[in-house]
VOMARVEX-13786 format. One line per field, with one value per residue (C-alpha): x, y, z; residue in one letter. Coordinates in steps of 0.2 Angstrom, whole numbers, plus 5000, padded with zeros to 4 digits. Example, Ala and Ser with C-alpha at 12.3 -4.5 7.8 and 13.67 -1.06 7.14 Angstrom:
2
c1 = (5062; 5068)
c2 = (4978; 4995)
c3 = (5039; 5036)
residuo = (A; S)
This chain:
538
c1 = (5000; 5006; 5012; 4999; 5009; 5002; 5008; 5006; 5005; 5015; 5014; 5028; 5036; 5048; 5036; 5022; 5032; 5037; 5019; 5012; 5025; 5022; 5003; 5007; 5019; 5007; 4994; 5007; 5012; 4995; 4998; 5006; 5024; 5027; 5044; 5047; 5054; 5067; 5079; 5093; 5103; 5107; 5116; 5102; 5089; 5100; 5101; 5083; 5080; 5091; 5083; 5066; 5072; 5078; 5061; 5053; 5065; 5062; 5043; 5044; 5055; 5044; 5028; 5037; 5041; 5060; 5063; 5082; 5083; 5070; 5080; 5096; 5086; 5079; 5096; 5104; 5090; 5091; 5110; 5108; 5095; 5106; 5122; 5115; 5103; 5092; 5076; 5071; 5059; 5071; 5058; 5049; 5064; 5066; 5048; 5051; 5068; 5059; 5046; 5058; 5067; 5050; 5046; 5062; 5058; 5072; 5060; 5074; 5082; 5065; 5060; 5077; 5074; 5057; 5062; 5076; 5063; 5051; 5064; 5065; 5047; 5052; 5065; 5054; 5036; 5024; 5010; 5004; 5021; 5023; 5006; 5011; 5028; 5019; 5007; 5021; 5030; 5014; 5015; 5033; 5033; 5018; 5029; 5043; 5031; 5034; 5017; 5023; 5031; 5016; 5004; 5015; 5016; 4998; 4994; 5005; 4997; 4980; 4985; 4993; 4978; 4969; 4950; 4940; 4953; 4945; 4961; 4969; 4953; 4954; 4972; 4968; 4955; 4967; 4982; 4972; 4966; 4984; 4989; 4974; 4978; 4996; 4990; 4977; 4963; 4946; 4939; 4953; 4943; 4928; 4939; 4947; 4929; 4925; 4940; 4935; 4918; 4924; 4938; 4937; 4939; 4941; 4960; 4961; 4946; 4957; 4971; 4958; 4951; 4969; 4972; 4956; 4959; 4976; 4969; 4955; 4968; 4979; 4964; 4960; 4942; 4942; 4925; 4929; 4947; 4940; 4927; 4939; 4953; 4943; 4936; 4954; 4959; 4945; 4948; 4967; 4964; 4951; 4962; 4978; 4986; 4999; 5008; 4993; 4985; 5001; 5000; 4982; 4985; 4999; 4988; 4973; 4985; 4990; 4972; 4966; 4981; 4976; 4958; 4963; 4959; 4975; 4968; 4963; 4979; 4990; 4980; 4983; 5001; 5004; 4996; 5006; 5022; 5019; 5015; 5030; 5042; 5036; 5034; 5040; 5058; 5062; 5053; 5063; 5080; 5091; 5106; 5100; 5093; 5110; 5119; 5109; 5110; 5128; 5131; 5144; 5132; 5123; 5140; 5145; 5128; 5130; 5148; 5144; 5130; 5141; 5155; 5142; 5134; 5152; 5156; 5139; 5142; 5159; 5153; 5139; 5152; 5163; 5149; 5144; 5162; 5164; 5147; 5152; 5169; 5161; 5148; 5162; 5173; 5159; 5155; 5173; 5175; 5159; 5165; 5182; 5174; 5162; 5177; 5187; 5172; 5169; 5188; 5188; 5173; 5179; 5196; 5188; 5176; 5190; 5200; 5186; 5182; 5200; 5200; 5184; 5192; 5208; 5198; 5187; 5203; 5212; 5196; 5195; 5214; 5211; 5196; 5207; 5221; 5210; 5199; 5208; 5203; 5186; 5184; 5190; 5178; 5164; 5168; 5167; 5151; 5144; 5150; 5141; 5125; 5126; 5128; 5112; 5103; 5107; 5101; 5085; 5082; 5084; 5068; 5055; 5040; 5046; 5054; 5038; 5028; 5041; 5046; 5039; 5029; 5042; 5040; 5056; 5054; 5064; 5052; 5048; 5066; 5073; 5090; 5094; 5106; 5120; 5120; 5118; 5134; 5144; 5139; 5143; 5161; 5163; 5157; 5170; 5184; 5179; 5178; 5194; 5205; 5200; 5196; 5186; 5175; 5188; 5183; 5170; 5159; 5158; 5141; 5130; 5131; 5150; 5151; 5139; 5151; 5165; 5155; 5148; 5129; 5115; 5111; 5095; 5103; 5118; 5107; 5097; 5113; 5119; 5103; 5100; 5118; 5124; 5109; 5113; 5109; 5123; 5128; 5130; 5139; 5152; 5154; 5159; 5173; 5178; 5179; 5189; 5201; 5202; 5207; 5220; 5227; 5227; 5237; 5249; 5258; 5273; 5263; 5248; 5255; 5255; 5238; 5223; 5208; 5198; 5212; 5211; 5192; 5192; 5205; 5193; 5178; 5169; 5163; 5155; 5166; 5150; 5144; 5162; 5163; 5146; 5149; 5166; 5160; 5145; 5156; 5171; 5163; 5178; 5179; 5191; 5203; 5205; 5208; 5222; 5230; 5230; 5238; 5252; 5254; 5255; 5268; 5279; 5278; 5294)
c2 = (5000; 5017; 5030; 5044; 5059; 5073; 5091; 5094; 5113; 5126; 5122; 5109; 5106; 5092; 5082; 5085; 5077; 5062; 5059; 5061; 5050; 5037; 5038; 5033; 5019; 5012; 5009; 5001; 4990; 4981; 4976; 4959; 4957; 4945; 4936; 4926; 4909; 4904; 4893; 4884; 4873; 4875; 4891; 4900; 4893; 4899; 4917; 4917; 4912; 4925; 4938; 4933; 4934; 4951; 4956; 4948; 4957; 4974; 4972; 4968; 4983; 4994; 4988; 4991; 5009; 5006; 5013; 5014; 4996; 4992; 5002; 4992; 4975; 4980; 4986; 4970; 4960; 4970; 4967; 4948; 4947; 4957; 4948; 4931; 4932; 4920; 4926; 4938; 4952; 4966; 4978; 4975; 4979; 4995; 5000; 4997; 5006; 5021; 5021; 5023; 5037; 5045; 5044; 5054; 5067; 5063; 5065; 5066; 5050; 5042; 5047; 5040; 5023; 5021; 5025; 5012; 4999; 5004; 5001; 4983; 4979; 4968; 4958; 4955; 4956; 4960; 4971; 4974; 4980; 4991; 4999; 5003; 5011; 5022; 5028; 5031; 5041; 5052; 5055; 5060; 5070; 5080; 5082; 5088; 5100; 5092; 5092; 5087; 5071; 5068; 5069; 5057; 5043; 5045; 5041; 5026; 5020; 5021; 5010; 4997; 4995; 4979; 4980; 4977; 4982; 4993; 4999; 5004; 5013; 5023; 5026; 5033; 5045; 5050; 5052; 5063; 5074; 5076; 5082; 5094; 5101; 5104; 5113; 5123; 5116; 5121; 5104; 5096; 5095; 5087; 5074; 5071; 5070; 5057; 5047; 5047; 5042; 5027; 5022; 5003; 5006; 5020; 5018; 5025; 5037; 5045; 5049; 5058; 5068; 5073; 5080; 5089; 5098; 5103; 5110; 5120; 5126; 5133; 5142; 5149; 5140; 5137; 5128; 5115; 5113; 5110; 5097; 5086; 5088; 5081; 5067; 5063; 5063; 5052; 5039; 5039; 5035; 5021; 5013; 5013; 5025; 5032; 5044; 5051; 5053; 5062; 5074; 5078; 5082; 5094; 5102; 5103; 5112; 5124; 5127; 5131; 5142; 5152; 5152; 5161; 5146; 5143; 5130; 5118; 5122; 5117; 5101; 5095; 5101; 5091; 5075; 5077; 5078; 5063; 5053; 5060; 5056; 5038; 5034; 5047; 5050; 5031; 5029; 5043; 5040; 5050; 5041; 5024; 5031; 5038; 5023; 5011; 5022; 5023; 5004; 4996; 4987; 5002; 5011; 4997; 4997; 5016; 5014; 5000; 5011; 5026; 5015; 5008; 5026; 5033; 5019; 5022; 5041; 5039; 5028; 5041; 5055; 5046; 5043; 5061; 5067; 5057; 5063; 5081; 5079; 5073; 5087; 5099; 5093; 5094; 5112; 5117; 5111; 5120; 5136; 5135; 5133; 5147; 5158; 5153; 5158; 5174; 5179; 5175; 5186; 5199; 5200; 5201; 5214; 5224; 5223; 5230; 5243; 5248; 5249; 5260; 5271; 5273; 5278; 5290; 5297; 5300; 5308; 5320; 5324; 5328; 5339; 5349; 5351; 5356; 5368; 5383; 5377; 5374; 5391; 5399; 5389; 5393; 5412; 5410; 5401; 5415; 5428; 5419; 5418; 5437; 5440; 5429; 5438; 5455; 5449; 5442; 5458; 5468; 5459; 5463; 5457; 5440; 5439; 5443; 5429; 5416; 5420; 5406; 5410; 5414; 5401; 5406; 5410; 5426; 5432; 5448; 5452; 5469; 5461; 5466; 5457; 5469; 5467; 5449; 5448; 5459; 5448; 5432; 5438; 5445; 5429; 5419; 5430; 5430; 5411; 5408; 5421; 5426; 5408; 5415; 5400; 5391; 5399; 5390; 5405; 5409; 5414; 5421; 5438; 5437; 5431; 5446; 5458; 5451; 5452; 5469; 5465; 5460; 5443; 5441; 5445; 5434; 5420; 5422; 5422; 5406; 5397; 5403; 5402; 5387; 5377; 5375; 5383; 5392; 5377; 5366; 5379; 5383; 5364; 5361; 5374; 5367; 5349; 5355; 5363; 5347; 5338; 5350; 5350; 5331; 5331; 5343; 5329; 5340; 5352; 5342; 5324; 5323; 5330; 5319; 5319; 5328; 5341; 5344; 5345; 5358; 5368; 5372; 5376; 5359; 5357; 5340; 5325; 5315; 5330; 5331; 5313; 5312; 5328; 5322; 5305; 5313; 5325; 5314; 5297; 5291; 5291; 5304; 5291; 5282; 5298; 5303; 5286; 5286; 5304; 5297; 5282; 5292; 5303; 5288; 5282; 5286)
c3 = (5000; 4996; 5009; 5013; 5006; 5018; 5022; 5040; 5040; 5049; 5068; 5068; 5051; 5055; 5065; 5053; 5039; 5050; 5055; 5038; 5029; 5044; 5040; 5022; 5027; 5040; 5026; 5015; 5029; 5028; 5010; 5009; 5003; 4988; 4987; 4971; 4975; 4962; 4972; 4963; 4975; 4993; 4991; 4983; 4995; 5010; 5002; 4999; 5017; 5023; 5013; 5019; 5037; 5034; 5028; 5043; 5055; 5046; 5047; 5065; 5069; 5059; 5068; 5085; 5079; 5078; 5061; 5061; 5064; 5051; 5038; 5042; 5040; 5024; 5017; 5022; 5014; 4998; 4997; 5000; 4986; 4974; 4977; 4977; 4963; 4972; 4965; 4979; 4974; 4976; 4971; 4987; 4997; 4988; 4992; 5011; 5011; 5002; 5015; 5029; 5020; 5018; 5036; 5040; 5028; 5016; 5001; 4988; 4992; 4994; 4976; 4970; 4979; 4973; 4955; 4956; 4963; 4949; 4936; 4942; 4937; 4922; 4932; 4946; 4939; 4954; 4949; 4967; 4973; 4957; 4960; 4978; 4973; 4960; 4974; 4985; 4972; 4970; 4989; 4991; 4975; 4983; 4998; 4987; 4978; 4961; 4954; 4936; 4943; 4954; 4939; 4929; 4942; 4946; 4928; 4929; 4945; 4938; 4923; 4935; 4947; 4947; 4946; 4961; 4974; 4986; 4995; 4978; 4973; 4989; 4986; 4969; 4975; 4989; 4978; 4966; 4980; 4986; 4968; 4967; 4984; 4979; 4963; 4974; 4964; 4971; 4969; 4980; 4996; 4987; 4980; 4998; 5005; 4992; 4996; 5015; 5010; 5000; 5012; 5015; 5034; 5047; 5047; 5029; 5033; 5046; 5034; 5023; 5037; 5042; 5025; 5025; 5042; 5037; 5021; 5030; 5042; 5029; 5021; 5039; 5038; 5057; 5059; 5046; 5052; 5070; 5063; 5054; 5067; 5081; 5069; 5065; 5083; 5089; 5075; 5078; 5096; 5092; 5079; 5089; 5077; 5089; 5078; 5070; 5087; 5093; 5078; 5081; 5100; 5094; 5082; 5094; 5106; 5092; 5087; 5105; 5107; 5092; 5098; 5115; 5125; 5135; 5147; 5133; 5123; 5138; 5141; 5123; 5124; 5139; 5132; 5117; 5126; 5136; 5121; 5111; 5125; 5126; 5108; 5095; 5101; 5100; 5084; 5075; 5082; 5070; 5076; 5072; 5056; 5050; 5057; 5046; 5031; 5032; 5034; 5023; 5013; 5008; 5004; 4993; 4984; 4981; 4976; 4964; 4957; 4955; 4946; 4934; 4931; 4928; 4916; 4907; 4908; 4900; 4886; 4882; 4884; 4871; 4859; 4861; 4859; 4843; 4836; 4841; 4832; 4817; 4816; 4821; 4807; 4794; 4801; 4800; 4782; 4777; 4786; 4777; 4760; 4764; 4770; 4754; 4743; 4753; 4752; 4733; 4730; 4742; 4734; 4717; 4722; 4730; 4715; 4704; 4717; 4717; 4698; 4699; 4712; 4702; 4687; 4696; 4704; 4688; 4681; 4696; 4694; 4675; 4680; 4692; 4680; 4666; 4677; 4669; 4651; 4657; 4664; 4648; 4638; 4649; 4648; 4629; 4630; 4641; 4628; 4614; 4625; 4628; 4609; 4606; 4620; 4612; 4595; 4603; 4612; 4595; 4589; 4603; 4594; 4590; 4607; 4615; 4605; 4608; 4627; 4638; 4654; 4668; 4682; 4691; 4709; 4705; 4691; 4702; 4704; 4698; 4693; 4675; 4664; 4666; 4685; 4683; 4672; 4684; 4699; 4690; 4686; 4703; 4711; 4701; 4706; 4724; 4724; 4714; 4721; 4739; 4745; 4759; 4758; 4768; 4784; 4795; 4797; 4778; 4774; 4760; 4768; 4769; 4750; 4746; 4754; 4743; 4727; 4731; 4730; 4741; 4747; 4737; 4720; 4724; 4729; 4713; 4702; 4711; 4708; 4690; 4683; 4693; 4697; 4715; 4732; 4742; 4752; 4737; 4728; 4742; 4746; 4728; 4729; 4746; 4740; 4725; 4737; 4748; 4732; 4728; 4745; 4746; 4730; 4738; 4748; 4752; 4762; 4767; 4767; 4786; 4788; 4793; 4783; 4797; 4798; 4779; 4780; 4794; 4785; 4771; 4782; 4785; 4803; 4802; 4797; 4792; 4781; 4773; 4769; 4762; 4751; 4746; 4740; 4731; 4721; 4717; 4719; 4730; 4749; 4755; 4763; 4747; 4738; 4750; 4749; 4730; 4731; 4742; 4731; 4715; 4723; 4727; 4709; 4699)
residuo = (M; A; D; M; G; L; D; M; G; N; Y; S; P; S; L; H; K; F; V; A; M; A; A; F; V; L; I; L; A; I; A; P; L; N; L; V; Y; A; A; D; G; N; G; R; D; D; A; F; A; R; A; R; E; Y; M; R; Q; G; E; E; H; E; A; G; N; R; Y; G; E; A; L; D; S; Y; I; N; G; M; M; E; G; E; R; S; G; S; G; V; N; I; M; A; F; Y; K; K; I; G; N; I; Y; G; R; F; G; D; Y; G; R; A; I; N; I; Y; E; K; G; Y; S; L; R; R; Q; H; P; D; R; R; T; E; C; D; I; L; F; N; L; V; G; V; C; C; F; A; K; D; S; L; K; A; R; R; Y; L; A; L; A; R; Q; S; M; E; P; G; D; S; V; K; K; F; M; L; D; Y; S; E; A; L; V; L; L; L; E; N; N; P; G; A; R; D; R; M; R; R; A; A; H; N; A; P; N; R; F; Y; E; C; F; A; Y; E; K; L; Y; I; S; Y; R; E; A; E; I; T; D; S; C; F; K; Y; L; T; L; C; N; S; M; A; L; E; N; G; M; T; E; M; Y; A; Q; T; L; H; D; L; S; A; F; Y; K; E; S; K; D; P; A; K; A; R; Y; Y; R; D; R; Y; R; E; L; A; D; S; V; M; D; S; A; Y; D; L; G; K; F; Y; E; A; R; N; T; Q; Y; L; Y; E; V; E; K; T; D; R; R; I; S; D; L; Q; A; R; Q; R; E; K; E; R; E; I; W; F; Q; R; I; L; G; A; I; L; V; G; V; L; L; M; V; A; V; F; L; W; V; A; L; R; Q; K; R; R; L; S; E; A; Y; R; D; L; Y; D; R; N; V; E; V; L; K; G; E; A; D; S; K; S; R; I; A; G; Y; E; E; R; I; R; D; L; E; E; K; I; A; S; Q; P; D; H; A; E; E; E; K; P; V; E; T; S; K; Y; Q; A; S; N; L; N; E; E; N; R; Q; R; I; V; E; A; L; A; K; A; M; D; E; D; K; A; F; C; S; E; D; F; S; L; G; R; L; A; E; L; V; G; T; N; Q; A; Y; L; S; Q; V; I; N; E; C; H; G; K; N; F; T; E; Y; V; N; E; Y; R; I; K; E; V; C; N; R; L; L; D; T; A; Q; Y; G; N; Y; T; I; V; A; V; A; E; S; V; G; F; R; S; R; S; T; F; S; R; T; F; R; K; I; T; G; I; P; P; S; V; Y; Q; K; M; S; K; D; Q; E; K; E; P)
């Protein structure tokens, strides 16, 4: 039978855990133990007999509330069965050992022991013990607050149940209620009441009432808590359930203490202490428990398990390492191929880009060198334009008919052609000779002063004659000046790009880089490098 996995509340945590697990184990103690006889010769018969004797001794110690001695007997019986291979049902010993660990609140070890026992179900087929272990796992997982594991083992327990077993039917209802209580499900108490109603006897009913009063106490529903607490107390006394009775005495004392009834609280406290001194201390002798747990037999079992686990882990690690090395090798080959392709493409693109930059650089240099010729040709074009305009002006009627509608934003301007031409010439002279544009604070007003006109006329001339605004017009001159200075490696060879840009009036590095690349088609750093490389050429 499975241990009744119960949470005992906040009054006395360690005692609550001990008593709750004891409750579960006491129910399990009622279930018969099946030992599989598979004797083969006198040695195997003797080993089986010794294992059976250890089981009998363990159950006798457990019935007498000597749990440390019981644990020692169960461990010895397990070791005898495992070493002799005499056909002993080792799964039953694992169940008993897990029960004892659960009594002492060592839930992690209890879960581990139960799971080891459950893993032996194919070697030692025993459906009843298998079902008990699964219900035990539900209880200890609830104690360990692991609802996912509890749910999984509950589903397995439901599948392993034999039909018509009233005790297992109660355990199913009870275990489902435990999981629901752990999950704070609103229907948990109803499920626990159903378990109490369907209990095969008052012994099992008492454990359901215990869980109900604890649940109501945690929810601070005092009336229902008191109702089920007193029921559990009377049933424990009637059925000789010493540990449960001691627990209810302790909880009644705490209840009356909170209810401001010191006389009753003191009465139940004294009765609890008398019972605890006579029974509980000897039952939960931690010295005996630790002594049994650390016996040589258990140490050898754990050491053997660790050795086997280590060997298995190393094997798995080797397999994983080989697999990882293969995958890593394939990945590295793929990466190397990708890198090689990328480098080849990058080098090819870089070569093409360098050639394109070189072509743009040569063209920019040719433009700068031929700027004087360009200006001369432009002056000639402007002279021819003026001659044509004068001819057109001498034919006013035809000019009036053929003149398109003026859409310029300067159509209302009073700037005549003579002033326009004067401004154009003065502007070219100011930009080419004075180089005032290299100042950071150079402005349209400053340029108007140099040209000898107002800002409106100057802006109109720049827009109409050059197709640019003031900033674009000035920046073009500044970029040309930067190009000339970068070519002059003797004077500006040690200047940084930023220093050269600032020397011609640029305040922002990003604006300079963007403007330089827009006008020349080359990044300024590339232009500077090519200028230095050209200087080094013989």
